[in-house]
N, CA, C and O atoms as a Tripos MOL2 file, in Angstrom:
@<TRIPOS>MOLECULE
protein
  256   255    64     0     0
PROTEIN
NO_CHARGES

@<TRIPOS>ATOM
      1 N         -10.2390 -264.2840  -38.6150 N.3       1 MET1
      2 CA         -9.1150 -264.9240  -39.1220 C.3       1 MET1
      3 C          -7.9190 -264.0030  -39.1140 C.2       1 MET1
      4 O          -7.1040 -264.0120  -40.0370 O.2       1 MET1
      5 N          -7.8200 -263.2120  -38.0700 N.am      2 PHE2
      6 CA         -6.7560 -262.2570  -37.9590 C.3       2 PHE2
      7 C          -5.4380 -262.9820  -37.9270 C.2       2 PHE2
      8 O          -5.3190 -264.0360  -37.3030 O.2       2 PHE2
      9 N          -4.4640 -262.4410  -38.5800 N.am      3 GLY3
     10 CA         -3.1440 -262.9670  -38.6050 C.3       3 GLY3
     11 C          -2.8120 -264.0160  -39.7050 C.2       3 GLY3
     12 O          -1.6720 -264.4540  -39.8620 O.2       3 GLY3
     13 N          -3.8780 -264.3880  -40.4510 N.am      4 GLU4
     14 CA         -3.6540 -265.3480  -41.5370 C.3       4 GLU4
     15 C          -3.3480 -264.5460  -42.7960 C.2       4 GLU4
     16 O          -3.9020 -263.4770  -43.0530 O.2       4 GLU4
     17 N          -2.4240 -265.1340  -43.5710 N.am      5 LEU5
     18 CA         -2.0100 -264.5650  -44.8900 C.3       5 LEU5
     19 C          -2.9930 -265.0580  -46.0220 C.2       5 LEU5
     20 O          -3.4910 -266.1830  -45.9660 O.2       5 LEU5
     21 N          -3.2350 -264.2450  -46.9720 N.am      6 LEU6
     22 CA         -4.0560 -264.7450  -48.0650 C.3       6 LEU6
     23 C          -3.0370 -265.1880  -49.1910 C.2       6 LEU6
     24 O          -2.0140 -264.5400  -49.4100 O.2       6 LEU6
     25 N          -3.3700 -266.3110  -49.8810 N.am      7 GLU7
     26 CA         -2.5890 -266.8600  -50.9160 C.3       7 GLU7
     27 C          -3.2890 -266.4150  -52.2280 C.2       7 GLU7
     28 O          -4.4520 -266.7350  -52.4720 O.2       7 GLU7
     29 N          -2.5290 -265.6630  -53.0610 N.am      8 GLU8
     30 CA         -3.0740 -265.1660  -54.3160 C.3       8 GLU8
     31 C          -2.1510 -265.6250  -55.4190 C.2       8 GLU8
     32 O          -0.9350 -265.5730  -55.2350 O.2       8 GLU8
     33 N          -2.6560 -266.0730  -56.5610 N.am      9 SER9
     34 CA         -1.8750 -266.3890  -57.6940 C.3       9 SER9
     35 C          -1.8610 -265.1930  -58.6730 C.2       9 SER9
     36 O          -2.8890 -264.5620  -58.9200 O.2       9 SER9
     37 N          -0.7100 -264.9150  -59.2000 N.am     10 ILE10
     38 CA         -0.4300 -263.8270  -60.1330 C.3      10 ILE10
     39 C           0.3370 -264.4000  -61.2550 C.2      10 ILE10
     40 O           0.9200 -265.4790  -61.1460 O.2      10 ILE10
     41 N           0.3440 -263.6530  -62.3890 N.am     11 THR11
     42 CA          1.2390 -264.0200  -63.5830 C.3      11 THR11
     43 C           2.3450 -263.0500  -63.6380 C.2      11 THR11
     44 O           2.1430 -261.8350  -63.6310 O.2      11 THR11
     45 N           3.5650 -263.6090  -63.6970 N.am     12 CYS12
     46 CA          4.7900 -262.7390  -63.7230 C.3      12 CYS12
     47 C           4.7640 -261.8820  -64.9500 C.2      12 CYS12
     48 O           4.5420 -262.4060  -66.0420 O.2      12 CYS12
     49 N           4.9800 -260.5750  -64.8360 N.am     13 PRO13
     50 CA          4.9990 -259.7160  -65.9990 C.3      13 PRO13
     51 C           6.1850 -259.8250  -66.8380 C.2      13 PRO13
     52 O           6.2700 -259.0970  -67.8270 O.2      13 PRO13
     53 N           7.1060 -260.6460  -66.5570 N.am     14 TYR14
     54 CA          8.3590 -260.9380  -67.2800 C.3      14 TYR14
     55 C           8.3570 -262.2750  -68.0220 C.2      14 TYR14
     56 O           8.5290 -262.3130  -69.2410 O.2      14 TYR14
     57 N           8.1730 -263.3110  -67.3250 N.am     15 CYS15
     58 CA          8.2550 -264.6820  -67.8340 C.3      15 CYS15
     59 C           6.8780 -265.3570  -68.0600 C.2      15 CYS15
     60 O           6.8140 -266.4570  -68.6100 O.2      15 CYS15
     61 N           5.7910 -264.7030  -67.6380 N.am     16 TRP16
     62 CA          4.4560 -265.1810  -67.8200 C.3      16 TRP16
     63 C           3.9760 -266.4390  -67.0690 C.2      16 TRP16
     64 O           2.8680 -266.9460  -67.2440 O.2      16 TRP16
     65 N           4.9620 -266.9170  -66.1760 N.am     17 GLU17
     66 CA          4.6790 -268.0500  -65.2980 C.3      17 GLU17
     67 C           3.6640 -267.5840  -64.2230 C.2      17 GLU17
     68 O           3.6350 -266.4070  -63.8630 O.2      17 GLU17
     69 N           2.8280 -268.5310  -63.7130 N.am     18 THR18
     70 CA          1.9260 -268.2910  -62.6190 C.3      18 THR18
     71 C           2.6920 -268.6070  -61.3170 C.2      18 THR18
     72 O           3.2600 -269.6880  -61.1650 O.2      18 THR18
     73 N           2.6930 -267.6210  -60.3700 N.am     19 ILE19
     74 CA          3.2650 -267.8820  -59.0990 C.3      19 ILE19
     75 C           2.3220 -267.3990  -58.0440 C.2      19 ILE19
     76 O           1.4570 -266.5480  -58.2510 O.2      19 ILE19
     77 N           2.5550 -268.0340  -56.8240 N.am     20 ASP20
     78 CA          1.6660 -267.6330  -55.6800 C.3      20 ASP20
     79 C           2.4030 -266.5760  -54.7950 C.2      20 ASP20
     80 O           3.6200 -266.5970  -54.6130 O.2      20 ASP20
     81 N           1.6120 -265.7160  -54.3010 N.am     21 LEU21
     82 CA          2.1300 -264.7130  -53.2910 C.3      21 LEU21
     83 C           1.3110 -264.8170  -52.0570 C.2      21 LEU21
     84 O           0.1310 -265.1610  -52.1110 O.2      21 LEU21
     85 N           1.9560 -264.5070  -50.8720 N.am     22 LEU22
     86 CA          1.3090 -264.4830  -49.6350 C.3      22 LEU22
     87 C           1.0330 -262.9770  -49.3020 C.2      22 LEU22
     88 O           1.9480 -262.1590  -49.2080 O.2      22 LEU22
     89 N          -0.2310 -262.6800  -49.1370 N.am     23 ILE23
     90 CA         -0.6120 -261.2060  -48.9290 C.3      23 ILE23
     91 C          -1.1040 -261.0530  -47.4360 C.2      23 ILE23
     92 O          -1.9180 -261.8330  -46.9400 O.2      23 ILE23
     93 N          -0.5630 -260.0180  -46.7780 N.am     24 ASP24
     94 CA         -1.1270 -259.6230  -45.4600 C.3      24 ASP24
     95 C          -2.4150 -258.9500  -45.5850 C.2      24 ASP24
     96 O          -2.4230 -257.8380  -46.1120 O.2      24 ASP24
     97 N          -3.5410 -259.4850  -45.1620 N.am     25 PRO25
     98 CA         -4.8540 -258.8750  -45.4030 C.3      25 PRO25
     99 C          -5.1920 -257.7590  -44.4270 C.2      25 PRO25
    100 O          -6.3100 -257.2440  -44.4470 O.2      25 PRO25
    101 N          -4.2220 -257.3630  -43.5480 N.am     26 SER26
    102 CA         -4.4910 -256.2840  -42.5070 C.3      26 SER26
    103 C          -4.4740 -254.9320  -43.0900 C.2      26 SER26
    104 O          -5.0670 -254.0260  -42.5050 O.2      26 SER26
    105 N          -3.7920 -254.7000  -44.2880 N.am     27 GLU27
    106 CA         -3.7020 -253.3720  -44.8650 C.3      27 GLU27
    107 C          -3.3070 -253.4430  -46.3160 C.2      27 GLU27
    108 O          -2.6320 -254.3800  -46.7410 O.2      27 GLU27
    109 N          -3.7410 -252.4190  -47.1020 N.am     28 SER28
    110 CA         -3.2640 -252.3550  -48.5010 C.3      28 SER28
    111 C          -1.7880 -251.9870  -48.5190 C.2      28 SER28
    112 O          -1.2640 -251.3420  -47.6120 O.2      28 SER28
    113 N          -1.1490 -252.4230  -49.5830 N.am     29 GLN29
    114 CA          0.3030 -252.2680  -49.5830 C.3      29 GLN29
    115 C           0.8310 -252.2790  -51.0380 C.2      29 GLN29
    116 O           0.2040 -252.8450  -51.9340 O.2      29 GLN29
    117 N           1.9620 -251.6580  -51.2370 N.am     30 THR30
    118 CA          2.7840 -251.7410  -52.4780 C.3      30 THR30
    119 C           4.1170 -252.1660  -52.1130 C.2      30 THR30
    120 O           4.7320 -251.5700  -51.2290 O.2      30 THR30
    121 N           4.6370 -253.2130  -52.7670 N.am     31 TYR31
    122 CA          5.9830 -253.7010  -52.4880 C.3      31 TYR31
    123 C           6.5610 -254.3830  -53.6610 C.2      31 TYR31
    124 O           5.8750 -254.5880  -54.6620 O.2      31 TYR31
    125 N           7.8330 -254.7520  -53.5740 N.am     32 THR32
    126 CA          8.5580 -255.4990  -54.6280 C.3      32 THR32
    127 C           8.8160 -256.9470  -54.2320 C.2      32 THR32
    128 O           9.2960 -257.1750  -53.1220 O.2      32 THR32
    129 N           8.5400 -257.8920  -55.0330 N.am     33 GLU33
    130 CA          8.8620 -259.2340  -54.7170 C.3      33 GLU33
    131 C           9.4220 -259.8910  -55.9690 C.2      33 GLU33
    132 O           8.8910 -259.7030  -57.0640 O.2      33 GLU33
    133 N          10.5500 -260.7020  -55.8030 N.am     34 ASP34
    134 CA         11.1460 -261.3630  -56.9850 C.3      34 ASP34
    135 C          10.2540 -262.5180  -57.4510 C.2      34 ASP34
    136 O           9.6300 -263.2100  -56.6470 O.2      34 ASP34
    137 N          10.2160 -262.6960  -58.7220 N.am     35 CYS35
    138 CA          9.5550 -263.8300  -59.3160 C.3      35 CYS35
    139 C          10.2860 -265.1390  -58.8200 C.2      35 CYS35
    140 O          11.5140 -265.2230  -58.7910 O.2      35 CYS35
    141 N           9.4310 -266.1580  -58.4300 N.am     36 HIS36
    142 CA         10.0730 -267.4020  -57.9590 C.3      36 HIS36
    143 C          10.6240 -268.1790  -59.1320 C.2      36 HIS36
    144 O          11.3680 -269.1390  -58.9290 O.2      36 HIS36
    145 N          10.2900 -267.8060  -60.3380 N.am     37 VAL37
    146 CA         10.8720 -268.5680  -61.5360 C.3      37 VAL37
    147 C          12.0100 -267.9020  -62.1940 C.2      37 VAL37
    148 O          13.0660 -268.5080  -62.3740 O.2      37 VAL37
    149 N          11.8320 -266.6360  -62.5730 N.am     38 CYS38
    150 CA         12.8800 -265.8970  -63.2800 C.3      38 CYS38
    151 C          13.7350 -265.0020  -62.4660 C.2      38 CYS38
    152 O          14.7940 -264.5720  -62.9230 O.2      38 CYS38
    153 N          13.2960 -264.6890  -61.2140 N.am     39 CYS39
    154 CA         14.0690 -263.8850  -60.2480 C.3      39 CYS39
    155 C          14.0130 -262.4060  -60.5640 C.2      39 CYS39
    156 O          14.7670 -261.6470  -59.9550 O.2      39 CYS39
    157 N          13.1880 -261.9540  -61.4570 N.am     40 ARG40
    158 CA         13.0930 -260.5440  -61.8140 C.3      40 ARG40
    159 C          12.1330 -259.8690  -60.8350 C.2      40 ARG40
    160 O          11.2160 -260.5140  -60.3250 O.2      40 ARG40
    161 N          12.3460 -258.5090  -60.5550 N.am     41 PRO41
    162 CA         11.5400 -257.8330  -59.5410 C.3      41 PRO41
    163 C          10.1440 -257.4250  -60.0590 C.2      41 PRO41
    164 O          10.0020 -256.7320  -61.0660 O.2      41 PRO41
    165 N           9.1350 -257.8880  -59.3200 N.am     42 ILE42
    166 CA          7.7100 -257.6020  -59.6950 C.3      42 ILE42
    167 C           7.2390 -256.5700  -58.6450 C.2      42 ILE42
    168 O           7.4210 -256.7650  -57.4430 O.2      42 ILE42
    169 N           6.6390 -255.4880  -59.1210 N.am     43 LEU43
    170 CA          6.0100 -254.4340  -58.3280 C.3      43 LEU43
    171 C           4.5570 -255.0190  -58.0820 C.2      43 LEU43
    172 O           3.8250 -255.3890  -59.0010 O.2      43 LEU43
    173 N           4.2380 -255.0580  -56.8010 N.am     44 VAL44
    174 CA          2.9310 -255.6830  -56.4160 C.3      44 VAL44
    175 C           2.1810 -254.5580  -55.6710 C.2      44 VAL44
    176 O           2.7140 -253.8960  -54.7810 O.2      44 VAL44
    177 N           0.9020 -254.3820  -56.0920 N.am     45 ASN45
    178 CA         -0.0300 -253.4750  -55.3910 C.3      45 ASN45
    179 C          -1.1360 -254.3020  -54.9800 C.2      45 ASN45
    180 O          -1.9000 -254.8080  -55.8020 O.2      45 ASN45
    181 N          -1.2610 -254.4740  -53.5850 N.am     46 ALA46
    182 CA         -2.3310 -255.2640  -52.9950 C.3      46 ALA46
    183 C          -3.3360 -254.3080  -52.3230 C.2      46 ALA46
    184 O          -3.0180 -253.6640  -51.3240 O.2      46 ALA46
    185 N          -4.4910 -254.2310  -52.8590 N.am     47 PHE47
    186 CA         -5.5990 -253.3850  -52.2640 C.3      47 PHE47
    187 C          -6.5240 -254.3020  -51.4430 C.2      47 PHE47
    188 O          -7.0780 -255.2720  -51.9600 O.2      47 PHE47
    189 N          -6.6690 -253.9770  -50.1920 N.am     48 ILE48
    190 CA         -7.4490 -254.9030  -49.3570 C.3      48 ILE48
    191 C          -8.7690 -254.2460  -49.0770 C.2      48 ILE48
    192 O          -8.8190 -253.0820  -48.6780 O.2      48 ILE48
    193 N          -9.9070 -255.0250  -49.2960 N.am     49 SER49
    194 CA        -11.2170 -254.4970  -49.0630 C.3      49 SER49
    195 C         -12.1100 -255.6620  -48.5320 C.2      49 SER49
    196 O         -12.3000 -256.6810  -49.1950 O.2      49 SER49
    197 N         -12.6250 -255.4590  -47.3420 N.am     50 ASN50
    198 CA        -13.4360 -256.5120  -46.6690 C.3      50 ASN50
    199 C         -12.7690 -257.8180  -46.5920 C.2      50 ASN50
    200 O         -13.4150 -258.8440  -46.8040 O.2      50 ASN50
    201 N         -11.4580 -257.8500  -46.2880 N.am     51 GLY51
    202 CA        -10.6810 -259.0720  -46.1190 C.3      51 GLY51
    203 C         -10.2920 -259.7820  -47.4290 C.2      51 GLY51
    204 O          -9.7240 -260.8740  -47.4030 O.2      51 GLY51
    205 N         -10.6060 -259.1480  -48.5730 N.am     52 LYS52
    206 CA        -10.2270 -259.6920  -49.8560 C.3      52 LYS52
    207 C          -9.1750 -258.8530  -50.5030 C.2      52 LYS52
    208 O          -9.1440 -257.6400  -50.2970 O.2      52 LYS52
    209 N          -8.2830 -259.4720  -51.3050 N.am     53 ALA53
    210 CA         -7.2540 -258.6760  -51.9420 C.3      53 ALA53
    211 C          -7.4870 -258.5220  -53.4060 C.2      53 ALA53
    212 O          -7.8580 -259.4740  -54.0920 O.2      53 ALA53
    213 N          -7.2650 -257.2900  -53.9070 N.am     54 ILE54
    214 CA         -7.2180 -256.9850  -55.3940 C.3      54 ILE54
    215 C          -5.8160 -256.7270  -55.6420 C.2      54 ILE54
    216 O          -5.2480 -255.7820  -55.0930 O.2      54 ILE54
    217 N          -5.1580 -257.6010  -56.5270 N.am     55 ILE55
    218 CA         -3.7750 -257.5750  -56.7830 C.3      55 ILE55
    219 C          -3.5380 -257.0340  -58.1850 C.2      55 ILE55
    220 O          -4.2090 -257.4620  -59.1240 O.2      55 ILE55
    221 N          -2.5930 -256.0990  -58.3530 N.am     56 GLN56
    222 CA         -2.0410 -255.6090  -59.5520 C.3      56 GLN56
    223 C          -0.5350 -255.8990  -59.5220 C.2      56 GLN56
    224 O           0.1190 -255.8360  -58.4810 O.2      56 GLN56
    225 N          -0.0350 -256.2100  -60.6760 N.am     57 VAL57
    226 CA          1.4300 -256.4130  -60.7920 C.3      57 VAL57
    227 C           1.9150 -255.8660  -62.0250 C.2      57 VAL57
    228 O           1.1880 -255.8120  -63.0170 O.2      57 VAL57
    229 N           3.2210 -255.4150  -62.0230 N.am     58 THR58
    230 CA          3.8490 -254.8120  -63.2320 C.3      58 THR58
    231 C           5.3180 -255.0650  -63.1280 C.2      58 THR58
    232 O           5.7750 -255.5150  -62.0770 O.2      58 THR58
    233 N           6.0720 -254.8110  -64.1330 N.am     59 GLN59
    234 CA          7.5160 -254.8000  -64.0920 C.3      59 GLN59
    235 C           7.9330 -253.6210  -63.1480 C.2      59 GLN59
    236 O           7.4260 -252.5040  -63.2530 O.2      59 GLN59
    237 N           8.8550 -253.9270  -62.2540 N.am     60 GLU60
    238 CA          9.2730 -252.9060  -61.3300 C.3      60 GLU60
    239 C           9.6530 -251.5540  -61.8700 C.2      60 GLU60
    240 O           9.3370 -250.4980  -61.3200 O.2      60 GLU60
    241 N          10.3850 -251.6560  -63.0350 N.am     61 ASP61
    242 CA         10.8190 -250.3580  -63.6760 C.3      61 ASP61
    243 C           9.7490 -249.5830  -64.4180 C.2      61 ASP61
    244 O           9.9870 -248.4470  -64.8270 O.2      61 ASP61
    245 N           8.5860 -250.1650  -64.5990 N.am     62 LEU62
    246 CA          7.4430 -249.4700  -65.2170 C.3      62 LEU62
    247 C           6.6230 -248.7430  -64.1830 C.2      62 LEU62
    248 O           6.0540 -247.7020  -64.5130 O.2      62 LEU62
    249 N           6.5200 -249.2080  -62.9660 N.am     63 GLY63
    250 CA          5.7190 -248.5750  -61.9160 C.3      63 GLY63
    251 C           4.2460 -248.6160  -62.2950 C.2      63 GLY63
    252 O           3.8510 -249.0880  -63.3620 O.2      63 GLY63
    253 N           3.4180 -248.0690  -61.3130 N.am     64 PHE64
    254 CA          2.1020 -247.9720  -61.5550 C.3      64 PHE64
    255 C           1.5410 -246.6420  -62.0380 C.2      64 PHE64
    256 O           0.3370 -246.5260  -62.2670 O.2      64 PHE64
@<TRIPOS>BOND
     1     1     2 1
     2     2     3 1
     3     3     4 2
     4     3     5 am
     5     5     6 1
     6     6     7 1
     7     7     8 2
     8     7     9 am
     9     9    10 1
    10    10    11 1
    11    11    12 2
    12    11    13 am
    13    13    14 1
    14    14    15 1
    15    15    16 2
    16    15    17 am
    17    17    18 1
    18    18    19 1
    19    19    20 2
    20    19    21 am
    21    21    22 1
    22    22    23 1
    23    23    24 2
    24    23    25 am
    25    25    26 1
    26    26    27 1
    27    27    28 2
    28    27    29 am
    29    29    30 1
    30    30    31 1
    31    31    32 2
    32    31    33 am
    33    33    34 1
    34    34    35 1
    35    35    36 2
    36    35    37 am
    37    37    38 1
    38    38    39 1
    39    39    40 2
    40    39    41 am
    41    41    42 1
    42    42    43 1
    43    43    44 2
    44    43    45 am
    45    45    46 1
    46    46    47 1
    47    47    48 2
    48    47    49 am
    49    49    50 1
    50    50    51 1
    51    51    52 2
    52    51    53 am
    53    53    54 1
    54    54    55 1
    55    55    56 2
    56    55    57 am
    57    57    58 1
    58    58    59 1
    59    59    60 2
    60    59    61 am
    61    61    62 1
    62    62    63 1
    63    63    64 2
    64    63    65 am
    65    65    66 1
    66    66    67 1
    67    67    68 2
    68    67    69 am
    69    69    70 1
    70    70    71 1
    71    71    72 2
    72    71    73 am
    73    73    74 1
    74    74    75 1
    75    75    76 2
    76    75    77 am
    77    77    78 1
    78    78    79 1
    79    79    80 2
    80    79    81 am
    81    81    82 1
    82    82    83 1
    83    83    84 2
    84    83    85 am
    85    85    86 1
    86    86    87 1
    87    87    88 2
    88    87    89 am
    89    89    90 1
    90    90    91 1
    91    91    92 2
    92    91    93 am
    93    93    94 1
    94    94    95 1
    95    95    96 2
    96    95    97 am
    97    97    98 1
    98    98    99 1
    99    99   100 2
   100    99   101 am
   101   101   102 1
   102   102   103 1
   103   103   104 2
   104   103   105 am
   105   105   106 1
   106   106   107 1
   107   107   108 2
   108   107   109 am
   109   109   110 1
   110   110   111 1
   111   111   112 2
   112   111   113 am
   113   113   114 1
   114   114   115 1
   115   115   116 2
   116   115   117 am
   117   117   118 1
   118   118   119 1
   119   119   120 2
   120   119   121 am
   121   121   122 1
   122   122   123 1
   123   123   124 2
   124   123   125 am
   125   125   126 1
   126   126   127 1
   127   127   128 2
   128   127   129 am
   129   129   130 1
   130   130   131 1
   131   131   132 2
   132   131   133 am
   133   133   134 1
   134   134   135 1
   135   135   136 2
   136   135   137 am
   137   137   138 1
   138   138   139 1
   139   139   140 2
   140   139   141 am
   141   141   142 1
   142   142   143 1
   143   143   144 2
   144   143   145 am
   145   145   146 1
   146   146   147 1
   147   147   148 2
   148   147   149 am
   149   149   150 1
   150   150   151 1
   151   151   152 2
   152   151   153 am
   153   153   154 1
   154   154   155 1
   155   155   156 2
   156   155   157 am
   157   157   158 1
   158   158   159 1
   159   159   160 2
   160   159   161 am
   161   161   162 1
   162   162   163 1
   163   163   164 2
   164   163   165 am
   165   165   166 1
   166   166   167 1
   167   167   168 2
   168   167   169 am
   169   169   170 1
   170   170   171 1
   171   171   172 2
   172   171   173 am
   173   173   174 1
   174   174   175 1
   175   175   176 2
   176   175   177 am
   177   177   178 1
   178   178   179 1
   179   179   180 2
   180   179   181 am
   181   181   182 1
   182   182   183 1
   183   183   184 2
   184   183   185 am
   185   185   186 1
   186   186   187 1
   187   187   188 2
   188   187   189 am
   189   189   190 1
   190   190   191 1
   191   191   192 2
   192   191   193 am
   193   193   194 1
   194   194   195 1
   195   195   196 2
   196   195   197 am
   197   197   198 1
   198   198   199 1
   199   199   200 2
   200   199   201 am
   201   201   202 1
   202   202   203 1
   203   203   204 2
   204   203   205 am
   205   205   206 1
   206   206   207 1
   207   207   208 2
   208   207   209 am
   209   209   210 1
   210   210   211 1
   211   211   212 2
   212   211   213 am
   213   213   214 1
   214   214   215 1
   215   215   216 2
   216   215   217 am
   217   217   218 1
   218   218   219 1
   219   219   220 2
   220   219   221 am
   221   221   222 1
   222   222   223 1
   223   223   224 2
   224   223   225 am
   225   225   226 1
   226   226   227 1
   227   227   228 2
   228   227   229 am
   229   229   230 1
   230   230   231 1
   231   231   232 2
   232   231   233 am
   233   233   234 1
   234   234   235 1
   235   235   236 2
   236   235   237 am
   237   237   238 1
   238   238   239 1
   239   239   240 2
   240   239   241 am
   241   241   242 1
   242   242   243 1
   243   243   244 2
   244   243   245 am
   245   245   246 1
   246   246   247 1
   247   247   248 2
   248   247   249 am
   249   249   250 1
   250   250   251 1
   251   251   252 2
   252   251   253 am
   253   253   254 1
   254   254   255 1
   255   255   256 2
@<TRIPOS>SUBSTRUCTURE
     1 MET1         2 RESIDUE 1 A MET
     2 PHE2         6 RESIDUE 1 A PHE
     3 GLY3        10 RESIDUE 1 A GLY
     4 GLU4        14 RESIDUE 1 A GLU
     5 LEU5        18 RESIDUE 1 A LEU
     6 LEU6        22 RESIDUE 1 A LEU
     7 GLU7        26 RESIDUE 1 A GLU
     8 GLU8        30 RESIDUE 1 A GLU
     9 SER9        34 RESIDUE 1 A SER
    10 ILE10       38 RESIDUE 1 A ILE
    11 THR11       42 RESIDUE 1 A THR
    12 CYS12       46 RESIDUE 1 A CYS
    13 PRO13       50 RESIDUE 1 A PRO
    14 TYR14       54 RESIDUE 1 A TYR
    15 CYS15       58 RESIDUE 1 A CYS
    16 TRP16       62 RESIDUE 1 A TRP
    17 GLU17       66 RESIDUE 1 A GLU
    18 THR18       70 RESIDUE 1 A THR
    19 ILE19       74 RESIDUE 1 A ILE
    20 ASP20       78 RESIDUE 1 A ASP
    21 LEU21       82 RESIDUE 1 A LEU
    22 LEU22       86 RESIDUE 1 A LEU
    23 ILE23       90 RESIDUE 1 A ILE
    24 ASP24       94 RESIDUE 1 A ASP
    25 PRO25       98 RESIDUE 1 A PRO
    26 SER26      102 RESIDUE 1 A SER
    27 GLU27      106 RESIDUE 1 A GLU
    28 SER28      110 RESIDUE 1 A SER
    29 GLN29      114 RESIDUE 1 A GLN
    30 THR30      118 RESIDUE 1 A THR
    31 TYR31      122 RESIDUE 1 A TYR
    32 THR32      126 RESIDUE 1 A THR
    33 GLU33      130 RESIDUE 1 A GLU
    34 ASP34      134 RESIDUE 1 A ASP
    35 CYS35      138 RESIDUE 1 A CYS
    36 HIS36      142 RESIDUE 1 A HIS
    37 VAL37      146 RESIDUE 1 A VAL
    38 CYS38      150 RESIDUE 1 A CYS
    39 CYS39      154 RESIDUE 1 A CYS
    40 ARG40      158 RESIDUE 1 A ARG
    41 PRO41      162 RESIDUE 1 A PRO
    42 ILE42      166 RESIDUE 1 A ILE
    43 LEU43      170 RESIDUE 1 A LEU
    44 VAL44      174 RESIDUE 1 A VAL
    45 ASN45      178 RESIDUE 1 A ASN
    46 ALA46      182 RESIDUE 1 A ALA
    47 PHE47      186 RESIDUE 1 A PHE
    48 ILE48      190 RESIDUE 1 A ILE
    49 SER49      194 RESIDUE 1 A SER
    50 ASN50      198 RESIDUE 1 A ASN
    51 GLY51      202 RESIDUE 1 A GLY
    52 LYS52      206 RESIDUE 1 A LYS
    53 ALA53      210 RESIDUE 1 A ALA
    54 ILE54      214 RESIDUE 1 A ILE
    55 ILE55      218 RESIDUE 1 A ILE
    56 GLN56      222 RESIDUE 1 A GLN
    57 VAL57      226 RESIDUE 1 A VAL
    58 THR58      230 RESIDUE 1 A THR
    59 GLN59      234 RESIDUE 1 A GLN
    60 GLU60      238 RESIDUE 1 A GLU
    61 ASP61      242 RESIDUE 1 A ASP
    62 LEU62      246 RESIDUE 1 A LEU
    63 GLY63      250 RESIDUE 1 A GLY
    64 PHE64      254 RESIDUE 1 A PHE
């Protein structure tokens, strides 16, 4: 399934709404994505192992 994105649900660390993210399963990554509900910046850490994603999120200004 090369080239397909993984859809993962996370909880926004600001407004606590559940939102869906599309994750590239080809490599682990850390990036910022705005919440689709409150528009605040979420720091996303996506660790990829055996084609599955382990997702951590926090407020951007707090960092990991």
